[in-house]
C-alpha positions in Angstrom: 217.2 188.9 44.8 221.0 188.6 44.4 222.5 187.8 41.3 226.0 185.9 40.4 227.6 186.2 37.1 230.4 183.7 37.0 233.5 185.0 35.5 234.5 182.3 32.9 238.2 182.1 34.9 236.0 180.7 38.0 235.2 177.9 36.1 237.0 174.3 35.4 236.1 172.2 32.2 236.5 168.5 33.0 234.6 167.3 30.1 233.6 168.1 26.9 232.2 165.1 25.0 229.7 164.1 27.6 226.5 162.2 26.4 223.5 164.5 26.8 219.8 163.9 26.9 217.4 166.8 28.7 215.1 164.3 29.3 217.3 162.2 31.8 219.0 162.5 35.1 221.8 160.6 36.7 223.6 161.0 33.3 227.0 161.2 35.2 228.0 160.7 39.0 231.0 161.4 41.3 232.5 159.7 44.1 235.4 159.1 46.4 236.4 155.5 46.6 237.7 152.9 48.6 241.2 154.2 47.9 240.7 157.5 48.1 240.5 158.5 44.7 237.7 161.4 43.7 236.0 160.1 40.4 233.7 162.1 38.2 232.3 159.0 35.8 230.7 160.0 32.5 229.4 158.3 29.4 230.5 159.9 26.2 228.6 160.4 22.6 230.6 157.5 21.5 229.2 155.0 24.0 232.4 154.9 26.1 232.4 155.4 30.1 235.1 157.5 31.2 236.7 157.4 34.8 237.8 160.6 35.5 240.6 162.0 38.5 238.9 165.2 39.8 241.7 166.0 42.2 244.7 165.1 39.4 242.4 166.6 36.6 242.7 164.1 34.4 241.2 161.1 32.7 242.5 157.5 34.1 240.7 154.7 32.0 237.9 155.0 29.2 236.2 151.5 28.5 235.6 152.2 24.6 232.2 150.6 23.4 230.8 149.7 27.1 227.0 149.6 25.6 226.1 148.9 21.8 223.9 151.9 22.2 223.7 155.5 24.1 224.6 155.1 27.9 221.8 157.1 29.7 222.3 156.4 33.4 225.3 155.8 35.7 225.3 155.5 39.8 227.6 154.2 41.9 227.5 152.0 44.9 230.1 150.8 47.7 229.4 147.1 48.2 230.1 146.9 52.3 230.3 143.0 51.9 232.7 142.8 49.3 234.5 146.4 50.5 234.5 147.4 46.5 233.0 150.1 44.5 230.5 149.3 41.8 228.7 151.2 39.0 225.9 150.5 37.0 225.4 151.7 33.4 222.2 151.7 31.6 221.2 151.9 27.9 217.7 153.2 27.7 217.4 152.5 24.4 218.0 148.6 24.5 216.7 147.9 28.0 220.3 146.9 28.8 222.1 147.2 32.3 225.6 146.1 33.2 227.3 146.0 36.7 231.1 147.0 36.7 233.9 146.7 39.3 235.3 150.1 39.6 239.1 148.3 40.4 239.4 145.9 37.8 236.8 147.2 35.4 235.0 143.8 35.1 232.1 143.4 34.0 230.3 141.5 36.8 226.5 141.6 35.4 225.2 142.2 31.8 221.5 141.9 31.6 219.8 142.3 28.3 216.2 143.2 27.4 215.0 143.9 31.1 211.7 145.2 29.6 209.8 144.0 26.7 207.6 147.0 26.3 208.9 150.6 26.9 212.0 151.5 28.2 214.9 151.3 31.5 214.7 155.0 32.7 216.8 154.5 36.1 218.0 152.2 38.3 219.3 151.8 41.8 221.1 149.6 44.3 219.5 147.8 47.2 221.0 146.1 50.4 218.9 143.4 52.6 220.3 141.0 54.8 223.9 140.9 53.7 222.9 140.7 50.2 222.9 143.1 47.6 220.9 143.8 44.7 219.8 146.4 42.0 216.3 147.7 41.4 214.9 148.4 37.4 212.3 150.9 36.6 209.9 150.8 33.6 208.6 153.8 31.2 206.0 152.7 28.2 205.4 156.1 27.2 201.5 155.4 27.8 201.6 152.4 26.5 198.8 149.6 27.2 201.0 148.0 29.5 204.0 148.8 31.7 206.1 146.0 33.5 206.8 146.3 37.1 209.8 147.0 39.1 212.0 144.1 39.1 214.9 142.9 41.6 218.2 141.4 40.3 221.0 140.1 42.5 224.6 140.9 41.1 224.5 137.5 39.0 222.3 139.0 36.9 218.9 136.6 38.3 215.7 138.1 38.5 214.7 137.4 42.4 211.1 139.1 42.2 209.0 141.5 41.1 207.3 144.4 43.2 203.4 143.9 43.4 201.6 147.0 41.9 204.2 148.8 40.6 203.0 149.1 36.6 203.3 152.6 36.6 205.3 154.8 34.0 208.4 155.5 36.3 211.0 158.2 35.4 213.4 157.5 38.5 213.8 155.1 41.1 216.1 155.0 44.6 215.6 153.4 47.8 215.3 155.0 51.6 216.5 152.8 54.0 214.8 153.3 57.5 217.4 152.6 60.0 215.2 152.6 63.2 213.2 149.9 61.6 215.6 148.2 59.5 213.4 148.5 56.5 214.1 149.1 52.6 211.7 150.9 50.7 211.5 152.0 46.9 210.6 155.1 46.0 209.6 156.1 42.4 208.6 159.2 40.4 205.7 158.5 38.4 203.6 160.0 35.6 201.3 161.8 37.9 202.4 160.8 41.7 205.1 159.3 43.9 205.0 155.8 45.3 206.6 153.8 48.1 206.8 150.5 48.3 207.7 148.4 51.5 210.3 145.8 49.8 210.0 143.2 52.1 206.2 143.1 52.2 205.9 143.3 48.5 203.2 145.9 48.8 202.6 149.8 48.1 203.4 151.5 51.2 202.3 155.1 50.2 200.8 157.0 47.1 202.2 160.9 47.3 199.3 162.6 45.2 198.3 166.4 44.6 195.6 166.8 42.3 197.4 169.4 40.1 200.6 167.4 39.8 201.9 166.5 36.5 204.4 163.9 35.5 207.2 164.0 38.7 210.6 163.4 37.3 213.5 163.8 39.8 213.2 162.7 43.9 215.5 163.7 47.1 215.2 162.2 50.4 216.0 164.4 53.3 216.4 162.9 56.6 218.6 165.6 58.5 215.4 167.3 60.4 214.8 165.3 63.4 211.6 163.2 63.5 210.7 164.0 60.1 211.6 162.3 56.6 211.0 164.3 53.5 210.6 163.6 49.9 211.6 166.6 47.8 210.4 166.3 44.3 210.2 168.2 41.0 207.6 167.8 38.1 206.6 169.2 34.9 204.4 172.0 36.1 207.4 173.7 37.3 206.9 173.0 41.2 208.7 171.6 43.8 207.0 169.7 46.1 207.9 168.5 49.8 206.1 165.8 51.3 206.1 163.9 55.0 207.6 160.3 53.9 205.1 158.6 56.5 202.1 160.8 56.6 202.1 161.6 53.0 201.1 165.3 53.9 202.2 167.9 51.5 204.3 170.3 53.5 205.5 172.3 50.7 205.3 173.6 47.3 207.2 175.8 45.4 206.2 177.0 42.2 209.8 178.0 40.1 207.8 178.4 36.6 210.3 176.0 34.8 208.9 173.1 33.1 211.6 170.4 33.7 213.4 170.6 36.8 216.0 168.1 36.6 219.5 168.3 38.4 218.2 169.3 41.9 220.8 169.1 44.8 219.8 169.7 48.9 222.6 171.8 50.4 222.9 172.1 54.3 219.0 170.9 54.4 217.7 174.4 54.3 218.7 175.4 50.3 218.1 173.5 47.3 220.4 174.1 43.7 218.5 173.3 40.6 218.8 173.7 36.6 217.0 172.9 33.6 215.5 174.3 30.2 217.1 177.4 30.9 220.9 178.5 31.3 220.5 179.6 34.9 221.2 177.5 38.2 218.9 178.6 40.8 219.5 178.1 44.7 216.0 178.0 46.7 215.8 178.7 50.4 213.5 176.1 51.5 211.7 177.2 54.4 210.9 181.0 52.9 210.3 179.1 49.7 212.1 182.2 47.5 214.9 182.3 45.1 217.8 183.7 47.1 220.6 183.5 44.0 220.8 183.1 40.6 223.9 181.6 38.6 223.8 182.7 35.3 225.3 180.5 32.2 225.3 182.6 29.0 226.1 179.8 26.5 223.5 176.3 27.1 221.1 174.9 29.4 222.1 173.2 32.8 221.2 169.4 32.5 222.1 168.0 35.3 224.2 169.1 38.8 226.0 167.5 41.4 228.3 168.3 44.5 231.4 167.4 46.0 233.9 168.8 48.6 237.1 169.4 46.9 240.1 169.1 49.1 241.9 172.1 47.5 238.8 174.2 46.4 236.3 173.3 49.0 232.4 172.6 48.3 231.9 172.5 44.4 229.2 171.9 42.1 229.6 169.8 38.8 227.1 170.9 36.3 226.4 169.5 33.2 225.6 171.7 29.9 223.7 170.6 27.1 226.8 171.4 24.6 228.5 167.9 26.4 230.6 170.1 29.0 230.7 169.1 32.6 232.4 171.9 34.5 233.3 172.7 38.2 232.5 175.7 40.0 233.2 176.9 43.7 230.3 178.2 45.7 231.7 178.4 49.4 231.1 182.1 48.8 227.1 181.9 48.2 225.6 183.1 51.3 
């Protein structure tokens, strides 16, 4: 196993006031906008939303007091219908979600108290029949009643609830089957993974391993021809790889770290991840081995994203528990 000791001169600080919660994912997002700005968007400990230009290395604008309580989740969406960049922001403490137009920073929707019981851990976007929606989750911490997945239009109207989706859910996302033109909602739940057929409003599959614990993060991998994979992490220190359509558990890799947020799939063969230690690990999926340890001396790595920087090439952005977001070029990792 090869170890890489990161020299501090190879790191570039982008933020030092980012909101951090060790039990959440999608705390910040990165994307290239329709007007070719490479954005980093993050929330601050003062409940503001900051838009940062990664190429120019400067803060563009800040929406102060964007929520009344801590902003726990940010997600970008390109609206193909209106040709615009949108952002959802979540404050999970008060179950409040807002939809923003990134160009003019107008708040298009502001939905309060989405869940009456539990918290709003995460949300995602869904497009169906030339209409756009966002999808919300619920986590009730073992409460007597977990509210179902809810679908809202961009005006803030609740369209429907998903049947049999009353599960404590950490993470929620959408997989769109391009061949059958179908949307599936996928969720990382307390003891298993579930998928739902959005159009039929029914459970599609339940992905269960008798040894599994809370599943906290999901990635859809559709690069391998003929196989659509679900890659998930759980609090028992395992990475699990499932066949999306058959529910078959294709692989299980034990990492011996109890929290594995911040995962990122690279070139279909490698997985970056970090959590609950001061290391970013690089796993080769087929061989089920860790091939690189990237050490950071000061703080835990909470979340990882990837960008293709026009100057530095392929880069990782990672969030530390000391509220810093840093950029690191990993093109030489091989």
